[in-house]
C-alpha positions as semicolon CSV with decimal commas, in nm:
position;residue;x (nm);y (nm);z (nm)
1;X;2,232;-2,403;1,659
2;X;2,351;-2,061;1,705
3;X;2,265;-1,828;1,496
4;X;2,545;-1,684;1,290
5;X;2,661;-1,295;1,332
6;X;2,622;-1,254;0,988
7;X;2,244;-1,445;0,936
8;X;2,155;-1,203;1,270
9;X;2,241;-0,922;1,045
10;X;2,054;-1,052;0,775
11;X;1,738;-1,111;0,986
12;X;1,717;-0,716;1,170
13;X;1,784;-0,603;0,856
14;X;1,460;-0,830;0,726
15;X;1,263;-0,683;1,001
16;X;1,408;-0,289;0,967
17;X;1,405;-0,236;0,600
18;X;0,985;-0,246;0,582
19;X;0,981;-0,041;0,855
20;X;1,154;0,201;0,717
21;X;0,992;0,139;0,384
22;X;0,647;0,265;0,600
23;X;0,779;0,539;0,797
24;X;0,863;0,706;0,444
25;X;0,620;0,587;0,254
26;X;0,355;0,768;0,546
27;X;0,574;1,051;0,569
28;X;0,521;1,120;0,156
29;X;0,142;1,058;0,209
30;X;0,128;1,386;0,479
31;X;0,327;1,587;0,242
32;X;-0,010;1,596;0,008
33;X;-0,263;1,802;-0,024
34;X;-0,541;1,753;0,194
35;X;-0,808;1,586;-0,025
36;X;-0,571;1,359;-0,198
37;X;-0,407;1,310;0,170
38;X;-0,746;1,158;0,303
39;X;-0,839;0,958;-0,085
40;X;-0,481;0,760;0,014
41;X;-0,558;0,727;0,379
42;X;-0,916;0,569;0,284
43;X;-0,728;0,371;0,032
44;X;-0,497;0,229;0,288
45;X;-0,733;0,181;0,549
46;X;-0,932;-0,069;0,303
47;X;-0,595;-0,249;0,233
48;X;-0,501;-0,299;0,585
49;X;-0,800;-0,468;0,622
50;X;-0,861;-0,658;0,346
51;X;-0,600;-0,774;0,185
52;X;-0,313;-1,035;0,323
53;X;0,017;-0,856;0,402
54;X;0,339;-0,937;0,303
55;X;0,632;-0,675;0,354
56;X;0,780;-0,639;0,030
57;X;0,459;-0,670;-0,152
58;X;0,280;-0,402;0,063
59;X;0,567;-0,136;0,049
60;X;0,576;-0,132;-0,297
61;X;0,257;-0,126;-0,317
62;X;0,228;0,176;-0,080
63;X;0,523;0,343;-0,234
64;X;0,373;0,308;-0,613
65;X;-0,009;0,435;-0,430
66;X;0,207;0,756;-0,288
67;X;0,400;0,778;-0,676
68;X;0,043;0,805;-0,803
69;X;-0,114;1,068;-0,596
70;X;0,200;1,235;-0,620
71;X;0,204;1,285;-0,990
72;X;-0,185;1,315;-0,978
73;X;-0,137;1,645;-0,683
74;X;0,136;1,801;-0,893
75;X;-0,035;1,748;-1,196
76;X;-0,372;1,884;-1,072
77;X;-0,544;1,549;-1,188
78;X;-0,827;1,542;-1,011
79;X;-0,882;1,260;-0,771
80;X;-1,213;1,087;-0,974
81;X;-1,020;1,038;-1,233
82;X;-0,749;0,849;-1,077
83;X;-1,027;0,628;-0,885
84;X;-1,270;0,593;-1,167
85;X;-1,666;0,579;-1,132
86;X;-1,612;0,260;-0,879
87;X;-1,337;0,327;-0,627
88;X;-1,364;-0,016;-0,446
89;X;-1,297;-0,189;-0,772
90;X;-0,993;0,106;-0,820
91;X;-0,837;-0,052;-0,479
92;X;-0,945;-0,423;-0,514
93;X;-0,733;-0,377;-0,830
94;X;-0,432;-0,245;-0,659
95;X;-0,411;-0,518;-0,446
96;X;-0,479;-0,768;-0,715
97;X;-0,179;-0,650;-0,885
98;X;0,061;-0,689;-0,547
99;X;-0,103;-1,001;-0,390
100;X;-0,013;-1,331;-0,419
101;X;-0,269;-1,525;-0,518
102;X;-0,396;-1,556;-0,196
103;X;-0,658;-1,247;-0,238
104;X;-0,990;-1,279;-0,209
105;X;-1,186;-0,946;-0,315
106;X;-1,352;-0,832;-0,001
107;X;-1,729;-0,800;-0,197
108;X;-1,736;-1,224;-0,254
109;X;-1,619;-1,300;0,106
110;X;-1,920;-1,138;0,215
111;X;-2,159;-1,346;-0,006
112;X;-1,992;-1,682;0,074
């Protein structure tokens, strides 16, 4: 069974939209002051390695991360005030807010 042009357009849109959102996020994160950019990149690496991926959920998560750090940079809020005493716990809380039940804490994985 062949796909109609409408179905093809929907499929292509589903593949391109997340890439555009990712590129926009990366542009925003590169524009942050160095210390905020470094923190965002570290959080991003952690999330990419330890959190299941889902295009729309991940796009929203990274966009919100950029929003948070842009706002903090604009207000002069220290990174430690954003992440708290345990940055890993902060990142895991972010991941749980955007995961659909399949997320297993990275620390719990190492103990099993």
